[in-house]
C-alpha positions as CSV (number, residue, x, y, z in Angstrom):
1,M,-16.0,-5.1,6.0
2,K,-13.1,-4.8,4.0
3,H,-13.3,-4.1,0.0
4,F,-10.8,-5.7,-2.4
5,I,-10.2,-5.1,-5.9
6,I,-8.2,-8.4,-7.3
7,T,-6.5,-7.8,-10.7
8,R,-4.7,-10.8,-12.1
9,F,-1.7,-8.8,-13.8
10,N,0.2,-11.1,-16.0
11,L,-0.7,-14.9,-14.5
12,K,0.6,-17.6,-16.9
13,N,-2.1,-19.7,-18.6
14,E,-0.8,-22.4,-20.8
15,D,-3.8,-22.0,-23.3
16,W,-2.2,-18.5,-24.0
17,K,0.8,-18.3,-25.9
18,S,2.9,-15.6,-27.5
19,N,2.4,-15.3,-31.3
20,N,5.2,-17.8,-32.7
21,S,6.4,-18.9,-29.2
22,N,6.0,-21.3,-26.4
23,T,6.2,-18.3,-24.1
24,P,3.0,-17.8,-22.2
25,K,1.7,-14.2,-22.6
26,G,1.8,-13.1,-19.6
27,I,5.4,-13.6,-19.2
28,S,6.8,-12.5,-22.7
29,E,8.4,-9.2,-23.2
30,S,6.2,-7.7,-26.0
31,W,2.8,-8.8,-23.8
32,L,4.2,-6.9,-20.8
33,T,5.3,-4.2,-22.9
34,N,2.2,-3.2,-24.2
35,R,0.1,-4.5,-21.4
36,L,2.1,-2.2,-19.3
37,Q,1.5,0.9,-21.6
38,L,-2.3,0.1,-21.4
39,F,-2.0,-0.1,-17.4
40,Q,-0.4,3.4,-16.9
41,K,-2.6,4.9,-19.3
42,F,-6.1,3.6,-18.4
43,C,-6.7,1.2,-15.6
44,L,-4.2,2.8,-12.7
45,P,-5.4,6.6,-12.9
46,S,-8.7,5.1,-13.0
47,V,-8.5,3.5,-10.1
48,K,-6.1,6.5,-8.5
49,N,-9.1,8.5,-9.3
50,Q,-11.8,6.9,-7.2
51,S,-13.9,9.3,-4.5
52,N,-14.0,6.6,-2.2
53,Q,-10.4,5.3,-1.3
54,N,-11.3,2.8,1.3
55,F,-10.4,-0.3,-0.5
56,I,-7.4,-2.5,-0.8
57,W,-6.2,-3.4,-4.5
58,I,-4.5,-6.6,-4.7
59,I,-2.4,-7.1,-7.5
60,A,-1.2,-10.7,-8.9
61,V,1.9,-11.1,-10.7
62,D,3.3,-14.0,-12.1
63,I,6.5,-15.6,-10.4
64,D,8.4,-16.0,-13.6
65,T,7.9,-12.3,-15.0
66,P,11.3,-11.2,-16.2
67,I,12.9,-9.2,-13.3
68,Y,13.1,-5.9,-15.4
69,F,9.1,-6.0,-15.3
70,K,9.1,-6.6,-11.9
71,N,11.1,-3.7,-10.9
72,K,9.0,-1.5,-13.4
73,I,5.7,-2.6,-11.9
74,N,7.2,-1.9,-8.5
75,E,8.5,1.2,-9.5
76,I,5.1,2.5,-11.0
77,L,3.2,1.1,-7.7
78,K,5.4,2.3,-5.1
79,N,3.9,4.7,-2.4
80,I,0.3,3.6,-3.3
81,E,-0.7,2.5,0.0
82,Y,-3.6,0.5,-1.1
83,I,-1.9,-1.5,-3.5
84,K,-0.6,-4.7,-2.3
85,L,1.6,-7.1,-4.7
86,I,1.4,-10.7,-4.6
87,Y,3.5,-13.1,-6.6
88,V,1.7,-16.3,-8.1
89,D,2.7,-19.2,-9.8
90,G,0.4,-19.0,-13.2
91,F,-3.8,-19.1,-12.8
92,N,-3.1,-22.3,-10.8
93,G,-1.4,-21.0,-8.2
94,L,-3.6,-17.9,-7.1
95,P,-6.6,-19.4,-5.3
96,T,-4.5,-20.0,-2.7
97,E,-1.9,-17.0,-2.5
98,L,-5.0,-14.9,-2.9
99,N,-6.8,-16.2,0.1
100,N,-3.7,-16.2,2.2
101,K,-3.1,-12.4,1.6
102,I,-7.0,-11.7,2.3
103,Q,-6.9,-13.2,5.7
104,S,-3.8,-11.5,6.7
105,L,-5.4,-8.3,6.2
106,L,-8.6,-8.9,7.9
107,D,-9.3,-7.7,11.4
108,P,-11.7,-9.8,13.9
109,E,-14.5,-7.1,13.2
110,D,-14.4,-7.7,9.5
111,H,-17.3,-10.5,9.6
112,F,-17.7,-9.7,5.5
113,I,-15.3,-9.0,2.4
114,I,-16.7,-7.9,-1.1
115,T,-14.1,-8.8,-4.0
116,T,-14.0,-6.9,-6.9
117,R,-12.9,-8.0,-10.7
118,L,-10.7,-5.4,-12.3
119,D,-8.6,-6.4,-15.8
120,N,-5.8,-4.5,-15.9
121,D,-6.6,-2.9,-19.1
122,D,-9.8,-1.6,-17.9
123,I,-11.7,1.6,-16.8
124,I,-13.9,2.8,-13.8
125,H,-16.0,5.6,-13.0
126,R,-14.9,7.9,-10.3
127,D,-17.9,6.4,-8.0
128,F,-17.4,2.7,-9.0
129,V,-16.0,1.8,-5.5
130,K,-18.3,4.2,-3.6
131,T,-21.6,2.9,-5.4
132,I,-20.3,-1.0,-4.6
133,Q,-19.9,0.0,-1.2
134,E,-23.4,2.0,-0.9
135,L,-24.8,-1.1,-2.5
136,Y,-23.3,-3.8,0.3
137,T,-25.4,-5.7,2.5
138,P,-23.8,-8.3,5.0
139,S,-25.2,-11.2,2.9
140,H,-22.8,-14.3,2.3
141,N,-22.7,-15.1,-1.4
142,T,-24.2,-12.2,-3.0
143,I,-23.5,-10.8,-6.4
144,I,-23.1,-7.0,-6.8
145,D,-23.7,-6.1,-10.3
146,L,-22.7,-2.7,-11.9
147,K,-24.9,-3.8,-15.0
148,N,-24.1,-0.6,-17.3
149,G,-21.0,0.7,-18.8
150,Y,-19.0,1.4,-22.0
151,Q,-16.8,-0.5,-24.6
152,L,-14.0,2.0,-25.8
153,S,-12.3,0.8,-29.1
154,L,-8.7,1.8,-29.7
155,N,-9.2,-0.1,-32.8
156,Y,-12.0,1.7,-34.6
157,S,-11.2,5.5,-34.8
158,K,-11.5,5.6,-30.9
159,D,-15.1,4.7,-30.7
160,I,-17.0,4.5,-27.5
161,R,-20.3,2.7,-27.6
162,Y,-22.8,1.4,-25.1
163,L,-22.5,-2.0,-23.2
164,G,-24.3,-3.8,-20.7
165,Y,-25.2,-6.6,-19.7
166,A,-25.5,-8.8,-16.4
167,F,-22.6,-10.4,-14.9
168,N,-20.3,-8.9,-16.6
169,P,-16.4,-8.7,-15.9
170,F,-17.0,-6.1,-13.2
171,I,-19.1,-7.7,-10.7
172,S,-18.4,-8.1,-7.0
173,L,-19.0,-10.7,-4.4
174,I,-19.9,-10.6,-1.1
175,E,-18.9,-13.2,0.8
176,A,-18.5,-14.2,4.9
177,S,-14.7,-13.8,6.2
178,D,-15.1,-17.4,7.6
179,D,-15.8,-18.9,3.8
180,I,-13.9,-17.0,1.6
181,K,-13.7,-17.8,-2.3
182,T,-13.5,-14.5,-3.9
183,V,-15.1,-13.2,-7.1
184,L,-12.7,-14.7,-8.8
185,F,-13.4,-18.2,-7.9
186,K,-16.0,-18.5,-10.9
187,E,-16.2,-16.9,-14.5
188,H,-18.1,-14.0,-14.0
189,I,-21.1,-15.3,-16.3
190,S,-21.3,-18.4,-14.4
191,W,-22.1,-16.7,-11.1
192,R,-25.4,-16.0,-12.5
193,F,-26.5,-19.7,-11.1
194,N,-24.3,-20.0,-8.5
195,C,-25.1,-16.7,-6.2
196,E,-27.9,-16.7,-3.6
197,K,-28.6,-13.0,-4.1
198,H,-27.9,-10.6,-7.3
199,I,-27.9,-6.7,-6.4
200,I,-28.2,-5.2,-10.1
201,Y,-27.4,-1.3,-10.6
202,T,-28.3,0.4,-13.7
203,K,-28.3,4.2,-12.9
204,K,-25.2,5.3,-14.2
205,R,-22.2,3.7,-16.5
206,L,-19.7,2.8,-14.2
207,W,-17.0,1.3,-16.2
208,I,-15.4,0.9,-19.5
209,Q,-14.4,-2.7,-21.2
210,L,-11.1,-1.4,-23.4
211,I,-10.6,-3.1,-26.9
212,H,-7.3,-3.0,-28.4
213,S,-5.3,-5.3,-30.6
214,K,-3.5,-7.4,-28.2
215,N,-7.0,-8.6,-26.3
216,Q,-7.0,-12.2,-25.2
217,A,-10.8,-12.5,-24.6
218,N,-12.9,-9.2,-25.7
219,T,-13.4,-7.9,-29.2
220,T,-15.4,-4.8,-30.8
221,T,-18.8,-5.5,-30.7
222,R,-19.9,-3.4,-33.5
223,Y,-23.6,-3.5,-33.1
224,L,-23.6,-1.5,-29.8
225,K,-25.0,1.8,-30.0
226,R,-22.7,4.5,-30.6
227,M,-22.2,7.6,-28.3
228,R,-21.9,10.9,-30.2
229,T,-19.5,12.5,-27.9
230,F,-17.7,11.5,-24.5
231,N,-16.0,13.1,-21.5
232,S,-13.4,10.9,-20.5
233,E,-13.0,13.2,-17.0
234,E,-15.3,11.1,-14.7
235,F,-12.9,8.1,-15.7
236,G,-9.7,9.9,-14.6
237,I,-8.4,9.2,-18.1
238,N,-7.3,12.0,-21.0
239,I,-8.4,10.5,-24.1
240,H,-10.0,12.2,-27.3
241,T,-12.6,9.8,-28.6
242,T,-14.5,10.2,-32.2
243,T,-16.8,13.2,-32.1
244,Y,-19.8,12.9,-34.2
245,S,-22.8,15.1,-35.5
246,N,-26.1,14.2,-34.1
247,F,-27.5,13.3,-37.6
248,E,-24.1,10.9,-38.4
249,N,-24.8,9.0,-34.9
250,A,-28.6,8.8,-35.7
251,I,-28.1,7.6,-39.2
252,Y,-25.5,4.9,-37.7
253,N,-27.6,3.6,-35.0
254,I,-30.7,3.1,-37.2
255,K,-28.4,1.4,-39.6
256,I,-27.3,-1.0,-36.9
257,L,-30.5,-2.0,-35.5
258,P,-30.8,-5.4,-36.8
259,Y,-27.2,-6.2,-35.6
260,R,-28.3,-4.7,-32.3
261,L,-31.2,-7.5,-32.2
262,Y,-28.7,-10.4,-33.1
263,G,-26.5,-9.0,-30.4
264,A,-29.5,-9.5,-27.6
265,I,-30.3,-13.4,-29.1
266,F,-26.5,-13.9,-28.9
267,M,-26.2,-12.6,-25.2
268,F,-29.7,-14.3,-24.3
269,F,-28.2,-17.7,-25.4
270,K,-24.7,-17.1,-24.2
271,L,-25.9,-16.3,-20.4
272,R,-28.1,-19.8,-20.8
273,I,-25.4,-22.0,-22.0
274,N,-22.7,-20.3,-19.6
275,K,-24.4,-21.9,-16.3
């Protein structure tokens, strides 16, 4: 069995345009400058901090990335043996290139693989990989779902809140190596209706969804229960989140109870609709 973490670093998507420009966000200078900073500060350190280093991290970079940024990405990632860069022509070019790369890295005894989603601005706990591999079973079309994590907002005083739901953006897929599609074959929520087995893990919170000013798909979820304090060392990052007194936090979490109910109802119907 081999375990692949897959990150679509900056692939073109014609529906995502930079402000006041026809340039796709993934290859615009402003987007790349911001995203590289976030990647270096949050995502990369958390992966390097893994207690289990037995994985391969495939990072897909768009072929139209300006040469300065291609060189910058190569410089940042050099000498990290488990990272494999692939150059891809946008979202549409990813499936073929990704499958070819994975096949080239397999050994004859690798009858199954795990593929795990990871966005380039998100963060994983030091035991993220370790836990996924402990939950592994040789069963085709099986989802491993680390259900619980956090949401860290850089937009609101660096609050960190509890976040957890099934089929979130940190899921993994187990597949037979002779029938590879990868976890990116479907949107993460859509796997709810398309997997044969669903392994859910809830004991520890093992990921952080980062919210910042240039998020494409995610926004701060204000109804989430807020933490009073947070230790970022287990995630391999160094960030000082806002600290609240027990009283401040208790009052806040009571005030948002109606919104949390709304959020639970909204997520229920969202999962039902996204078949």
